[in-house]
Every structure is written in C-alpha cells, then in structure tokens.
Z-matrix of the N, CA and C atoms (Angstrom, degrees):
N
C 1 1.470
C 2 1.515 1 108.53
N 3 1.317 2 114.89 1 135.02
C 4 1.460 3 118.57 2 179.79
C 5 1.512 4 109.65 3 -78.70
N 6 1.288 5 115.51 4 140.20
C 7 1.456 6 119.36 5 176.25
C 8 1.514 7 108.26 6 -93.65
N 9 1.310 8 117.10 7 174.36
C 10 1.461 9 119.50 8 -179.94
C 11 1.501 10 108.61 9 -61.39
N 12 1.283 11 113.92 10 -36.33
C 13 1.437 12 116.52 11 179.10
C 14 1.488 13 107.74 12 -72.12
N 15 1.288 14 117.95 13 -14.10
C 16 1.442 15 120.80 14 179.68
C 17 1.502 16 113.39 15 -90.29
N 18 1.406 17 122.39 16 -74.52
C 19 1.479 18 118.31 17 178.98
C 20 1.499 19 110.26 18 -90.48
N 21 1.212 20 125.57 19 -15.76
C 22 1.469 21 126.27 20 176.95
C 23 1.458 22 111.16 21 -93.11
N 24 1.159 23 81.76 22 -95.67
C 25 1.374 24 113.67 23 -175.05
C 26 1.423 25 97.26 24 -107.42
N 27 0.945 26 127.02 25 -84.83
C 28 1.348 27 120.39 26 179.05
C 29 1.336 28 109.78 27 -92.07
N 30 2.748 29 118.88 28 37.01
C 31 1.479 30 131.97 29 -151.73
C 32 1.476 31 114.17 30 -68.09
N 33 5.235 32 117.53 31 -134.43
C 34 0.288 33 69.33 32 179.12
C 35 1.402 34 97.52 33 -137.94
N 36 14.104 35 158.68 34 -20.64
C 37 1.442 36 170.17 35 7.04
C 38 1.512 37 112.53 36 118.56
N 39 0.858 38 117.02 37 177.28
C 40 1.460 39 119.55 38 -177.11
C 41 1.518 40 111.93 39 -69.62
N 42 1.290 41 115.65 40 147.99
C 43 1.454 42 119.79 41 178.79
C 44 1.510 43 110.04 42 -74.96
N 45 1.353 44 115.49 43 124.93
C 46 1.463 45 119.17 44 -179.52
C 47 1.506 46 111.59 45 -90.95
N 48 1.316 47 114.94 46 172.68
C 49 1.459 48 119.32 47 175.91
C 50 1.513 49 109.01 48 -66.87
N 51 1.294 50 117.48 49 138.36
C 52 1.459 51 120.81 50 -179.98
C 53 1.517 52 109.36 51 -67.97
N 54 1.337 53 116.29 52 132.27
C 55 1.451 54 120.75 53 -179.07
C 56 1.523 55 110.20 54 -101.71
N 57 1.317 56 114.32 55 157.48
C 58 1.458 57 118.62 56 175.53
C 59 1.519 58 108.94 57 -67.76
N 60 1.315 59 117.50 58 136.91
C 61 1.462 60 121.41 59 179.17
C 62 1.516 61 110.86 60 -75.14
N 63 1.330 62 115.95 61 146.86
C 64 1.447 63 119.15 62 167.40
C 65 1.520 64 107.07 63 -64.07
N 66 1.288 65 116.63 64 154.01
C 67 1.463 66 119.48 65 -178.28
C 68 1.513 67 109.92 66 -90.79
N 69 1.347 68 118.52 67 110.81
C 70 1.465 69 119.43 68 -179.52
C 71 1.515 70 112.72 69 -63.91
N 72 1.340 71 116.67 70 -19.55
C 73 1.455 72 118.55 71 179.61
C 74 1.530 73 111.99 72 -69.94
N 75 1.354 74 116.10 73 -16.36
C 76 1.458 75 118.95 74 177.46
C 77 1.521 76 111.57 75 -72.04
N 78 1.335 77 115.63 76 -18.05
C 79 1.459 78 120.69 77 -174.88
C 80 1.528 79 108.31 78 -107.46
N 81 1.319 80 115.98 79 66.13
C 82 1.452 81 119.69 80 -166.42
C 83 1.518 82 114.28 81 -102.35
N 84 1.328 83 118.35 82 15.79
C 85 1.451 84 118.76 83 174.75
C 86 1.516 85 108.98 84 -73.59
N 87 1.314 86 116.79 85 141.37
C 88 1.452 87 120.09 86 178.70
C 89 1.527 88 109.58 87 -83.02
N 90 1.322 89 116.97 88 140.93
C 91 1.451 90 121.48 89 177.13
C 92 1.522 91 107.97 90 -137.27
N 93 1.314 92 116.92 91 130.28
C 94 1.447 93 120.76 92 -178.24
C 95 1.521 94 110.42 93 -81.82
N 96 1.329 95 115.27 94 162.23
C 97 1.464 96 120.29 95 176.81
C 98 1.515 97 110.20 96 -60.07
N 99 1.326 98 117.36 97 -40.14
C 100 1.462 99 120.48 98 -179.11
C 101 1.523 100 111.21 99 -63.79
N 102 1.319 101 117.85 100 -36.82
C 103 1.463 102 120.28 101 177.64
C 104 1.523 103 110.65 102 -65.36
N 105 1.328 104 116.58 103 -40.04
C 106 1.452 105 120.15 104 179.57
C 107 1.526 106 111.02 105 -66.45
N 108 1.337 107 116.84 106 -33.40
C 109 1.457 108 120.77 107 -179.00
C 110 1.523 109 112.35 108 -66.58
N 111 1.324 110 116.99 109 -20.24
C 112 1.461 111 119.90 110 -178.97
C 113 1.529 112 112.39 111 -72.26
N 114 1.324 113 116.36 112 -13.88
C 115 1.461 114 120.83 113 179.11
C 116 1.529 115 107.56 114 -96.80
N 117 1.331 116 117.72 115 121.70
C 118 1.462 117 120.92 116 -175.43
C 119 1.520 118 112.39 117 -62.71
N 120 1.331 119 116.64 118 -41.64
C 121 1.461 120 120.19 119 179.64
C 122 1.529 121 108.46 120 -129.93
N 123 1.332 122 116.00 121 76.94
C 124 1.464 123 120.19 122 -175.73
C 125 1.525 124 112.05 123 -67.14
N 126 1.324 125 115.32 124 151.94
C 127 1.462 126 121.48 125 176.24
C 128 1.528 127 109.49 126 -114.04
N 129 1.316 128 114.94 127 148.49
C 130 1.459 129 121.64 128 -179.50
C 131 1.521 130 108.99 129 -136.42
N 132 1.314 131 116.14 130 147.11
C 133 1.452 132 121.43 131 169.55
C 134 1.523 133 108.25 132 -95.97
N 135 1.332 134 115.86 133 125.20
C 136 1.462 135 120.75 134 174.16
C 137 1.528 136 106.97 135 -101.06
N 138 1.319 137 116.31 136 108.18
C 139 1.456 138 122.19 137 -179.98
C 140 1.533 139 108.25 138 -88.31
N 141 1.322 140 117.08 139 123.64
C 142 1.460 141 121.05 140 -179.91
C 143 1.527 142 110.02 141 -128.35
N 144 1.306 143 114.95 142 169.67
C 145 1.462 144 120.37 143 177.54
C 146 1.529 145 111.66 144 -72.14
N 147 1.323 146 117.76 145 -4.27
C 148 1.463 147 121.65 146 179.90
C 149 1.530 148 111.97 147 -120.62
N 150 1.332 149 116.42 148 15.86
C 151 1.456 150 120.11 149 179.15
C 152 1.524 151 111.78 150 125.35
N 153 1.322 152 114.98 151 179.12
C 154 1.462 153 121.31 152 -175.65
C 155 1.521 154 110.61 153 -115.52
N 156 1.328 155 115.14 154 133.81
C 157 1.456 156 121.89 155 174.14
C 158 1.523 157 109.40 156 -113.78
N 159 1.302 158 117.01 157 138.46
C 160 1.461 159 120.51 158 171.69
C 161 1.527 160 107.66 159 -103.70
N 162 1.317 161 116.37 160 130.28
C 163 1.454 162 120.87 161 -177.80
C 164 1.520 163 110.77 162 -120.91
N 165 1.316 164 115.91 163 155.37
C 166 1.466 165 122.44 164 173.86
C 167 1.521 166 107.94 165 -124.31
N 168 1.325 167 116.65 166 132.89
C 169 1.458 168 121.70 167 178.01
C 170 1.522 169 109.74 168 -96.60
N 171 1.318 170 116.48 169 145.36
C 172 1.456 171 121.85 170 -172.48
C 173 1.532 172 113.47 171 -84.97
N 174 1.314 173 115.06 172 146.60
C 175 1.464 174 121.35 173 -178.74
C 176 1.522 175 112.54 174 -74.67
N 177 1.345 176 117.61 175 -25.50
C 178 1.466 177 120.36 176 -175.23
C 179 1.523 178 112.60 177 -87.66
N 180 1.312 179 116.34 178 4.96
C 181 1.469 180 121.10 179 172.90
C 182 1.531 181 108.10 180 -126.11
N 183 1.332 182 116.97 181 62.84
C 184 1.474 183 120.51 182 -171.27
C 185 1.516 184 114.85 183 -64.10
N 186 1.337 185 118.13 184 -32.04
C 187 1.467 186 118.99 185 -179.52
C 188 1.526 187 110.28 186 -65.59
N 189 1.318 188 116.59 187 -43.29
C 190 1.463 189 120.04 188 178.90
C 191 1.526 190 110.90 189 -70.32
N 192 1.319 191 116.81 190 -41.22
C 193 1.474 192 121.17 191 178.33
C 194 1.526 193 110.29 192 -58.11
N 195 1.324 194 116.78 193 -50.73
C 196 1.466 195 120.32 194 -175.58
C 197 1.529 196 111.68 195 -69.11
N 198 1.331 197 116.48 196 -34.32
C 199 1.462 198 118.88 197 177.85
C 200 1.525 199 110.42 198 -66.33
N 201 1.346 200 116.84 199 -42.30
C 202 1.459 201 120.40 200 178.45
C 203 1.527 202 110.34 201 -62.00
N 204 1.333 203 116.73 202 -44.64
C 205 1.470 204 120.68 203 179.20
C 206 1.526 205 111.04 204 -60.36
N 207 1.333 206 116.52 205 -39.91
C 208 1.467 207 120.59 206 178.75
C 209 1.534 208 110.54 207 -62.53
N 210 1.321 209 116.37 208 -45.76
C 211 1.464 210 119.96 209 -179.04
C 212 1.524 211 111.16 210 -65.53
N 213 1.327 212 117.04 211 -38.49
C 214 1.469 213 120.19 212 177.15
C 215 1.525 214 110.14 213 -61.55
N 216 1.344 215 116.67 214 -43.86
C 217 1.465 216 120.73 215 179.85
C 218 1.525 217 111.60 216 -61.81
N 219 1.326 218 116.47 217 -27.03
C 220 1.468 219 121.71 218 179.19
C 221 1.530 220 112.28 219 -90.38
N 222 1.353 221 117.43 220 2.61
C 223 1.473 222 122.19 221 -176.55
C 224 1.532 223 112.01 222 59.03
N 225 1.324 224 115.92 223 29.80
C 226 1.464 225 121.71 224 -175.85
C 227 1.518 226 112.14 225 -60.48
N 228 1.331 227 116.98 226 -36.93
C 229 1.464 228 120.31 227 -173.36
C 230 1.521 229 114.50 228 -87.16
N 231 1.307 230 117.51 229 -7.21
C 232 1.461 231 119.67 230 -178.42
C 233 1.523 232 110.56 231 -59.35
N 234 1.332 233 116.18 232 127.18
C 235 1.473 234 124.29 233 174.31
C 236 1.528 235 114.27 234 75.94
N 237 1.334 236 118.83 235 8.69
C 238 1.463 237 118.32 236 174.64
C 239 1.527 238 109.85 237 -81.98
N 240 1.304 239 116.44 238 151.03
C 241 1.459 240 122.84 239 -178.71
C 242 1.530 241 111.54 240 -93.31
N 243 1.338 242 114.33 241 157.57
C 244 1.450 243 119.82 242 160.64
C 245 1.525 244 104.11 243 -79.46
N 246 1.325 245 115.74 244 100.39
C 247 1.465 246 120.38 245 -169.73
C 248 1.526 247 113.29 246 -89.90
N 249 1.328 248 117.21 247 -10.51
C 250 1.463 249 121.15 248 -179.20
C 251 1.523 250 108.36 249 -139.28
N 252 1.305 251 116.00 250 117.28
C 253 1.464 252 121.96 251 -173.65
C 254 1.523 253 109.09 252 -132.65
N 255 1.329 254 116.49 253 123.44
C 256 1.470 255 120.41 254 178.81
C 257 1.524 256 108.32 255 -134.03
N 258 1.324 257 115.67 256 109.98
C 259 1.463 258 119.51 257 -179.91
C 260 1.527 259 109.75 258 -64.91
N 261 1.324 260 115.96 259 137.74
C 262 1.457 261 120.82 260 -175.78
C 263 1.506 262 112.29 261 83.42
N 264 1.345 263 117.30 262 10.48
C 265 1.459 264 121.90 263 -178.17
C 266 1.525 265 109.75 264 -141.85
N 267 1.344 266 118.34 265 -87.28
C 268 1.456 267 121.35 266 -175.97
C 269 1.524 268 111.04 267 -161.64
N 270 1.352 269 115.38 268 170.97
C 271 1.467 270 122.65 269 172.58
C 272 1.522 271 107.06 270 -123.32
N 273 1.329 272 117.43 271 138.02
C 274 1.472 273 122.01 272 -172.01
C 275 1.524 274 111.75 273 -126.38
N 276 1.329 275 115.14 274 143.73
C 277 1.470 276 120.57 275 -179.14
C 278 1.526 277 109.46 276 -153.75
N 279 1.336 278 115.26 277 -173.05
C 280 1.465 279 120.56 278 175.41
C 281 1.509 280 115.26 279 103.52
N 282 1.331 281 117.67 280 4.32
C 283 1.463 282 121.16 281 179.56
C 284 1.523 283 109.52 282 -94.53
N 285 1.333 284 118.29 283 116.89
C 286 1.472 285 119.96 284 -179.22
C 287 1.530 286 113.30 285 -62.99
N 288 1.351 287 117.88 286 -24.54
C 289 1.463 288 119.54 287 176.81
C 290 1.523 289 111.69 288 -62.49
N 291 1.345 290 116.42 289 -24.61
C 292 1.471 291 119.66 290 -174.59
C 293 1.527 292 112.99 291 -70.45
N 294 1.318 293 117.93 292 -8.03
C 295 1.467 294 119.92 293 174.84
C 296 1.527 295 111.52 294 -68.80
N 297 1.318 296 116.75 295 -23.42
C 298 1.469 297 121.92 296 -169.89
C 299 1.535 298 110.17 297 -116.98
N 300 1.318 299 116.50 298 114.26
C 301 1.467 300 119.35 299 -179.95
C 302 1.530 301 112.01 300 -66.61
N 303 1.331 302 117.59 301 -20.28
C 304 1.462 303 120.65 302 177.31
C 305 1.529 304 111.05 303 -69.13
N 306 1.338 305 115.83 304 -17.92
C 307 1.468 306 120.73 305 -179.90
C 308 1.526 307 111.63 306 -105.25
N 309 1.319 308 117.08 307 23.68
C 310 1.461 309 120.83 308 -172.94
C 311 1.528 310 112.77 309 -56.39
N 312 1.329 311 117.74 310 -33.02
C 313 1.462 312 120.24 311 179.90
C 314 1.526 313 112.52 312 -68.50
N 315 1.343 314 116.62 313 -14.92
C 316 1.467 315 120.74 314 179.95
C 317 1.524 316 112.26 315 -101.68
N 318 1.340 317 117.09 316 -3.89
C 319 1.458 318 119.00 317 -179.91
C 320 1.528 319 109.74 318 -57.97
N 321 1.315 320 114.89 319 133.24
C 322 1.455 321 120.25 320 -178.73
C 323 1.509 322 113.14 321 98.46
N 324 1.330 323 117.53 322 -3.33
C 325 1.471 324 120.24 323 -178.58
C 326 1.522 325 112.93 324 -115.40
N 327 1.324 326 117.88 325 -5.05
C 328 1.458 327 120.73 326 -172.83
C 329 1.516 328 114.72 327 -93.01
N 330 1.330 329 113.91 328 169.67
C 331 1.461 330 121.56 329 178.82
C 332 1.514 331 110.10 330 155.08
N 333 1.329 332 117.14 331 -179.50
C 334 1.464 333 119.67 332 177.09
C 335 1.534 334 109.72 333 -70.71
N 336 1.322 335 115.90 334 170.92
C 337 1.477 336 119.33 335 -174.51
C 338 1.525 337 111.80 336 -87.91
N 339 1.324 338 116.82 337 44.38
C 340 1.463 339 120.51 338 177.24
C 341 1.521 340 109.15 339 -155.84
N 342 1.322 341 115.48 340 164.39
C 343 1.459 342 121.32 341 172.76
C 344 1.521 343 108.47 342 -119.00
N 345 1.324 344 116.31 343 170.15
C 346 1.463 345 122.44 344 179.83
C 347 1.532 346 107.97 345 -116.12
N 348 1.336 347 118.61 346 128.70
C 349 1.469 348 120.27 347 -179.62
C 350 1.524 349 111.69 348 -56.58
N 351 1.316 350 116.31 349 142.46
C 352 1.464 351 121.37 350 -179.51
C 353 1.529 352 110.37 351 -59.66
N 354 1.321 353 116.29 352 143.53
C 355 1.464 354 122.97 353 176.38
C 356 1.538 355 107.92 354 -134.45
N 357 1.314 356 116.59 355 78.98
C 358 1.454 357 120.75 356 -178.37
C 359 1.528 358 110.04 357 -82.60
N 360 1.314 359 116.38 358 123.25
C 361 1.463 360 122.72 359 178.40
C 362 1.528 361 106.69 360 -123.81
N 363 1.329 362 116.50 361 120.43
C 364 1.465 363 120.74 362 -171.09
C 365 1.524 364 113.41 363 -56.56
N 366 1.336 365 116.57 364 -36.51
C 367 1.472 366 118.78 365 -176.46
C 368 1.524 367 113.16 366 -74.02
N 369 1.325 368 117.47 367 -15.89
C 370 1.455 369 120.55 368 179.79
C 371 1.530 370 108.82 369 -90.21
N 372 1.336 371 115.96 370 106.81
C 373 1.452 372 121.64 371 -173.43
C 374 1.544 373 111.11 372 -111.41
N 375 1.305 374 114.53 373 169.65
C 376 1.461 375 120.81 374 178.29
C 377 1.540 376 110.79 375 -84.57
N 378 1.321 377 115.81 376 61.81
C 379 1.462 378 120.32 377 174.86
C 380 1.522 379 108.84 378 -80.70
N 381 1.340 380 116.23 379 169.41
C 382 1.467 381 118.07 380 178.69
C 383 1.522 382 109.73 381 -60.25
N 384 1.332 383 116.32 382 132.03
C 385 1.449 384 121.63 383 -179.17
C 386 1.504 385 114.02 384 89.06
N 387 1.339 386 118.11 385 -5.70
C 388 1.469 387 120.20 386 178.11
C 389 1.526 388 109.27 387 -63.66
N 390 1.331 389 115.28 388 143.53
C 391 1.460 390 121.85 389 178.17
C 392 1.518 391 108.01 390 -110.57
N 393 1.308 392 116.95 391 124.99
C 394 1.465 393 121.12 392 -176.76
C 395 1.523 394 109.78 393 -133.93
N 396 1.323 395 114.66 394 154.48
C 397 1.455 396 120.56 395 -178.59
C 398 1.522 397 110.60 396 -85.09
N 399 1.313 398 116.26 397 134.05
C 400 1.455 399 121.32 398 172.78
C 401 1.527 400 108.20 399 -75.15
N 402 1.315 401 116.33 400 163.87
C 403 1.463 402 119.85 401 -179.54
C 404 1.515 403 110.61 402 -162.00
N 405 1.341 404 115.37 403 169.34
C 406 1.450 405 121.53 404 171.89
C 407 1.521 406 108.88 405 -71.45
N 408 1.330 407 116.39 406 158.85
C 409 1.452 408 121.77 407 178.62
C 410 1.518 409 113.18 408 -66.53
N 411 1.336 410 116.60 409 167.96
C 412 1.458 411 122.16 410 -173.49
C 413 1.527 412 113.85 411 -62.46
N 414 1.310 413 118.30 412 -36.98
C 415 1.463 414 119.94 413 -177.59
C 416 1.525 415 111.25 414 -62.26
N 417 1.319 416 116.06 415 -43.50
C 418 1.466 417 120.07 416 179.50
C 419 1.517 418 111.94 417 -85.59
N 420 1.324 419 116.52 418 -13.47
C 421 1.465 420 120.90 419 -171.00
C 422 1.542 421 110.15 420 -145.07
N 423 1.343 422 117.30 421 66.78
C 424 1.474 423 120.28 422 -175.57
C 425 1.520 424 114.13 423 -61.96
N 426 1.331 425 118.07 424 -23.50
C 427 1.465 426 120.67 425 178.88
C 428 1.530 427 111.75 426 -81.57
N 429 1.351 428 116.38 427 -7.66
C 430 1.462 429 122.91 428 179.16
C 431 1.527 430 112.56 429 59.27
N 432 1.321 431 115.82 430 35.13
C 433 1.458 432 119.78 431 176.27
C 434 1.522 433 109.54 432 -68.51
N 435 1.319 434 115.16 433 151.51
C 436 1.464 435 121.84 434 -172.71
C 437 1.519 436 112.84 435 -89.38
N 438 1.312 437 115.27 436 155.38
C 439 1.462 438 120.76 437 170.64
C 440 1.526 439 108.92 438 -57.31
N 441 1.316 440 116.43 439 148.20
C 442 1.453 441 119.79 440 178.23
C 443 1.510 442 114.07 441 -68.44
N 444 1.348 443 118.34 442 -18.32
C 445 1.473 444 119.22 443 -176.66
C 446 1.520 445 114.91 444 -144.24
N 447 1.326 446 118.40 445 -26.86
C 448 1.460 447 119.03 446 -173.67
C 449 1.531 448 111.37 447 -78.70
N 450 1.316 449 114.86 448 137.68
C 451 1.457 450 120.43 449 178.01
C 452 1.521 451 109.60 450 -143.98
N 453 1.326 452 115.43 451 163.84
C 454 1.457 453 119.84 452 177.25
C 455 1.515 454 109.98 453 -131.07
N 456 1.316 455 115.59 454 157.34
C 457 1.467 456 122.48 455 -179.19
C 458 1.523 457 107.38 456 -120.49
N 459 1.311 458 115.45 457 126.51
C 460 1.468 459 121.15 458 -176.18
C 461 1.521 460 110.83 459 -70.39
N 462 1.340 461 115.91 460 128.78
C 463 1.460 462 119.86 461 172.71
C 464 1.527 463 110.38 462 -97.12
N 465 1.330 464 116.74 463 -39.68
C 466 1.461 465 120.79 464 -177.03
C 467 1.530 466 110.20 465 -124.88
N 468 1.321 467 115.86 466 118.36
C 469 1.465 468 120.95 467 -176.65
C 470 1.526 469 111.83 468 -61.90
N 471 1.316 470 117.44 469 -43.94
C 472 1.472 471 119.93 470 -179.19
C 473 1.519 472 111.10 471 -65.39
N 474 1.311 473 116.16 472 -37.95
C 475 1.460 474 119.90 473 -179.54
C 476 1.508 475 114.00 474 -66.99
N 477 1.334 476 116.30 475 -24.66
C 478 1.471 477 120.79 476 -177.17
C 479 1.529 478 113.94 477 -108.99
N 480 1.334 479 117.67 478 0.73
C 481 1.466 480 120.54 479 -173.89
C 482 1.526 481 112.63 480 -57.90
N 483 1.335 482 117.33 481 -33.32
C 484 1.475 483 120.25 482 -177.85
C 485 1.526 484 112.56 483 -69.64
N 486 1.335 485 117.45 484 -8.52
C 487 1.466 486 121.00 485 179.63
C 488 1.527 487 112.64 486 -87.17
N 489 1.338 488 117.56 487 -10.33
C 490 1.468 489 120.36 488 179.11
C 491 1.527 490 109.65 489 -56.68
N 492 1.341 491 115.09 490 131.33
C 493 1.456 492 120.14 491 -179.98
C 494 1.515 493 114.09 492 79.07
N 495 1.335 494 117.19 493 -1.36
C 496 1.463 495 121.70 494 -179.77
C 497 1.533 496 111.90 495 -107.73
N 498 1.320 497 115.45 496 -31.40
C 499 1.459 498 122.36 497 -179.53
C 500 1.527 499 108.14 498 -129.40
N 501 1.319 500 116.99 499 144.09
C 502 1.462 501 121.03 500 -178.26
C 503 1.518 502 111.51 501 -73.98
N 504 1.333 503 115.88 502 118.50
C 505 1.465 504 122.06 503 172.66
C 506 1.525 505 106.64 504 -91.50
N 507 1.331 506 117.35 505 123.00
C 508 1.462 507 119.05 506 -173.56
C 509 1.534 508 113.99 507 -128.57
N 510 1.326 509 117.99 508 9.45
C 511 1.457 510 119.62 509 178.14
C 512 1.512 511 110.76 510 -177.30
N 513 1.321 512 115.86 511 -175.25
C 514 1.460 513 121.13 512 179.33
C 515 1.518 514 110.74 513 -155.17
N 516 1.319 515 115.32 514 156.05
C 517 1.463 516 122.23 515 173.69
C 518 1.525 517 107.35 516 -81.00
N 519 1.333 518 117.06 517 123.32
C 520 1.467 519 120.52 518 -178.63
C 521 1.528 520 111.93 519 -100.81
N 522 1.312 521 117.60 520 -16.73
C 523 1.471 522 121.34 521 170.97
C 524 1.522 523 107.97 522 -156.48
N 525 1.338 524 114.34 523 148.86
C 526 1.457 525 118.84 524 -178.00
C 527 1.519 526 113.30 525 95.07
N 528 1.342 527 117.14 526 25.52
C 529 1.463 528 119.78 527 179.09
C 530 1.524 529 111.69 528 -59.17
N 531 1.322 530 116.37 529 -28.40
C 532 1.465 531 119.42 530 -179.71
C 533 1.528 532 112.11 531 -64.53
N 534 1.337 533 116.72 532 -24.33
C 535 1.466 534 119.89 533 178.16
C 536 1.527 535 110.25 534 -66.56
N 537 1.331 536 116.29 535 -36.98
C 538 1.461 537 120.16 536 176.93
C 539 1.522 538 109.45 537 -58.27
N 540 1.340 539 116.09 538 -46.10
C 541 1.460 540 120.35 539 -179.12
C 542 1.527 541 111.95 540 -63.79
N 543 1.339 542 116.17 541 -39.20
C 544 1.470 543 119.06 542 178.84
C 545 1.529 544 110.84 543 -59.84
N 546 1.316 545 114.69 544 -47.07
C 547 1.464 546 118.97 545 -177.40
C 548 1.525 547 110.49 546 -69.78
N 549 1.328 548 116.58 547 -41.60
C 550 1.467 549 120.27 548 -178.53
C 551 1.524 550 112.07 549 -63.62
N 552 1.331 551 117.56 550 -26.76
C 553 1.468 552 120.98 551 -176.61
C 554 1.524 553 113.22 552 -83.76
N 555 1.338 554 117.71 553 -2.99
C 556 1.464 555 119.98 554 -179.39
C 557 1.526 556 111.08 555 -66.01
N 558 1.310 557 116.17 556 143.71
C 559 1.464 558 120.77 557 175.43
C 560 1.522 559 109.34 558 -67.78
N 561 1.318 560 116.23 559 141.26
C 562 1.456 561 120.90 560 -176.76
C 563 1.525 562 111.73 561 -129.75
N 564 1.332 563 115.04 562 164.48
C 565 1.463 564 119.42 563 174.27
C 566 1.532 565 108.89 564 -85.84
N 567 1.294 566 117.80 565 -172.28
C 568 1.467 567 120.78 566 -175.38
C 569 1.528 568 112.89 567 -70.46
N 570 1.334 569 116.19 568 -11.50
C 571 1.457 570 120.65 569 176.61
C 572 1.524 571 111.77 570 -99.17
N 573 1.326 572 116.62 571 12.41
C 574 1.475 573 123.67 572 179.70
C 575 1.521 574 112.66 573 66.34
N 576 1.336 575 116.72 574 24.18
C 577 1.457 576 121.34 575 175.16
C 578 1.522 577 108.92 576 -92.53
N 579 1.347 578 118.20 577 126.49
C 580 1.470 579 120.25 578 -178.14
C 581 1.527 580 112.05 579 -65.27
N 582 1.330 581 115.17 580 139.79
C 583 1.471 582 119.44 581 174.18
C 584 1.526 583 110.10 582 -70.05
N 585 1.317 584 116.50 583 -34.76
C 586 1.468 585 121.53 584 177.60
C 587 1.523 586 109.06 585 -94.89
N 588 1.318 587 117.09 586 130.17
C 589 1.466 588 120.11 587 -178.77
C 590 1.521 589 111.98 588 -60.93
N 591 1.315 590 115.73 589 134.28
C 592 1.465 591 123.12 590 169.88
C 593 1.516 592 105.19 591 -124.10
N 594 1.327 593 116.36 592 105.70
C 595 1.464 594 121.89 593 -167.42
C 596 1.524 595 111.00 594 -120.81
N 597 1.323 596 115.65 595 139.61
C 598 1.467 597 121.04 596 169.97
C 599 1.522 598 106.96 597 -81.83
N 600 1.321 599 116.95 598 115.25
C 601 1.467 600 119.23 599 179.93
C 602 1.524 601 110.90 600 -82.54
N 603 1.338 602 117.08 601 -31.82
C 604 1.464 603 121.24 602 178.08
C 605 1.522 604 108.71 603 -171.02
N 606 1.327 605 115.57 604 156.72
C 607 1.463 606 122.09 605 169.88
C 608 1.520 607 107.05 606 -126.76
N 609 1.337 608 116.29 607 127.08
C 610 1.457 609 121.43 608 -177.19
C 611 1.523 610 110.41 609 -127.60
N 612 1.347 611 116.96 610 136.94
C 613 1.464 612 119.16 611 176.93
C 614 1.520 613 111.25 612 -67.79
N 615 1.321 614 116.84 613 131.46
C 616 1.459 615 121.39 614 -177.76
C 617 1.515 616 110.83 615 -64.49
N 618 1.311 617 117.86 616 -32.34
C 619 1.461 618 120.82 617 -177.22
C 620 1.513 619 111.28 618 -59.80
N 621 1.326 620 117.39 619 -32.91
C 622 1.461 621 118.09 620 -179.74
C 623 1.521 622 109.87 621 -67.95
N 624 1.336 623 116.94 622 -31.05
C 625 1.458 624 120.69 623 176.26
C 626 1.528 625 109.20 624 -68.67
N 627 1.336 626 115.77 625 -45.16
C 628 1.463 627 120.74 626 179.54
C 629 1.513 628 111.09 627 -62.52
N 630 1.338 629 116.46 628 -41.74
C 631 1.457 630 120.12 629 -179.34
C 632 1.523 631 110.70 630 -65.37
N 633 1.327 632 117.22 631 -37.43
C 634 1.462 633 120.34 632 178.87
C 635 1.533 634 109.80 633 -62.97
N 636 1.347 635 116.36 634 -42.94
C 637 1.454 636 120.42 635 179.78
C 638 1.520 637 110.47 636 -63.17
N 639 1.342 638 115.75 637 -44.16
C 640 1.454 639 120.03 638 -179.76
C 641 1.523 640 110.85 639 -63.57
N 642 1.332 641 115.46 640 -41.04
C 643 1.465 642 119.71 641 179.18
C 644 1.517 643 110.76 642 -63.63
N 645 1.345 644 116.43 643 -42.62
C 646 1.465 645 120.56 644 179.02
C 647 1.527 646 110.96 645 -62.63
N 648 1.348 647 115.99 646 -41.48
C 649 1.460 648 120.19 647 -179.90
C 650 1.525 649 110.68 648 -64.69
N 651 1.335 650 116.14 649 -40.32
C 652 1.462 651 119.97 650 179.04
C 653 1.519 652 110.72 651 -65.48
N 654 1.333 653 115.80 652 -38.83
C 655 1.464 654 119.95 653 179.08
C 656 1.527 655 110.56 654 -64.72
N 657 1.343 656 116.19 655 -43.04
C 658 1.458 657 120.53 656 178.75
C 659 1.510 658 110.66 657 -62.02
N 660 1.337 659 116.78 658 -41.04
C 661 1.475 660 120.69 659 -179.38
C 662 1.525 661 110.71 660 -65.22
N 663 1.347 662 115.53 661 -40.57
C 664 1.464 663 120.06 662 179.48
C 665 1.526 664 110.61 663 -65.26
N 666 1.348 665 116.57 664 -44.08
C 667 1.463 666 120.71 665 178.87
C 668 1.511 667 110.56 666 -62.51
N 669 1.346 668 116.24 667 -39.60
C 670 1.451 669 120.74 668 179.99
C 671 1.537 670 111.14 669 -63.91
N 672 1.340 671 115.96 670 -41.01
C 673 1.471 672 121.33 671 178.92
C 674 1.510 673 110.90 672 -63.61
N 675 1.354 674 115.39 673 -42.14
C 676 1.459 675 120.46 674 -179.56
C 677 1.545 676 110.13 675 -63.27
N 678 1.322 677 114.72 676 -38.67
C 679 1.461 678 119.18 677 -178.20
C 680 1.510 679 111.70 678 -65.49
N 681 1.344 680 116.25 679 -33.53
C 682 1.463 681 119.55 680 178.87
C 683 1.538 682 110.35 681 -70.44
C-alpha cells in the first residue's frame, strides 16, 4: 500500500526529443473559479519544462474537479516540481514545498490545510495518463480522503492497476502522453526524486484559450460588417 509519502505525499516508452513548450503567457485571459465550474469536464494545459500536457477532469468526481480548478485559479501549481518519479509506475507533483530545494526533506508532505473526500467511480481506472489524487495511507486515513493538492499521473497501466478503488481517479491526459514518458525516464535518487528538474511552469484552463479565439473571431466579423 502506498503511503502519503508514497503516492501523495508520502503517494502511483521511450524518451522522446524534448519539444519547445507552448507559452502559457499567450493564454492570459482571466477566468474565475465559478466560470470554470460551469464546464462539466473542463480541460487544462499543464505547461512543464519537459513539454505540455492537456488534461480533462471528470464530471463524476466534482469535488476533486472543483478543487483543482480553484487551485489553478490561485496559481497554486506554478513552479512546483514533479517530486516523485518512478518509471513503469507514475509521476507525482502538487507539493508546494517542492519549489524550494532547501526543503527537500519535506517534499511529499506539503499541501493546503484540508483534504478532499474520496470519490471512487468504478469506470475511472488507472489507465495510462489517468490523473489521481495522492493521499495518506489507510492507517492514518481510513476514509481514504485525498490530499488537497498532490496528484499523480499514471505512466504504466499494469504498474498502477492495483490502485483501482484505492485512490480517487479524477481526470486523464488527453494529449501529450509522451511528456509523461519523458519525465518518468529521468534518473532519480533513492527517494525517487529526479536529478533533473521537472517543473510545472503554469496550468491554464483551455476554455479561456477557446473563448479568446471565439472573441477574436467575433470581433473580426463585426469589423468586417462595419467595413461593408
């Protein structure tokens, strides 16, 4: 059984050429948490130093979905590291302590001062790219409530299959699966901490990008009408 320090906090392919990251600064429209909540299965771009992943959060795990959206709106994940990486298993992040190398002994223990109630949905499995919440172990956490911020992304379905029904799966990577492999292939120390930094530079809701495009198109159409 994974401890919080294991898949959470204590939480479960071949390396491609590193690609240039999309620029999160291009997606600079502000979006409130309430606006994000209006989308049943919102998508987000996770910009990292090893590429960009697009994720979708599930509608049947609303507590985890809404908590993630709230943290994104607060820029909570900016500059946090993937502090636990195990090839053939998963990559884990979301600990604010991981921003500071002086706090390396505390990596895997940080987060907000709350947990999120478990939301186990049978159809949501630990497939490759699945996003699940880390948590404390069963002895300290018999209700299996999730960390307020730490989550992991499945790299290997077989390696994580035993976690089904044990940890809340609340989303999936819909593009950028190769980024998981890049990060998972990094060399690590005996605590599964990568020697090379793998950092989330920003997370942005995809809808704000779509809305900007739609707004621009509407503006162009209006200008075109005026010109006629």
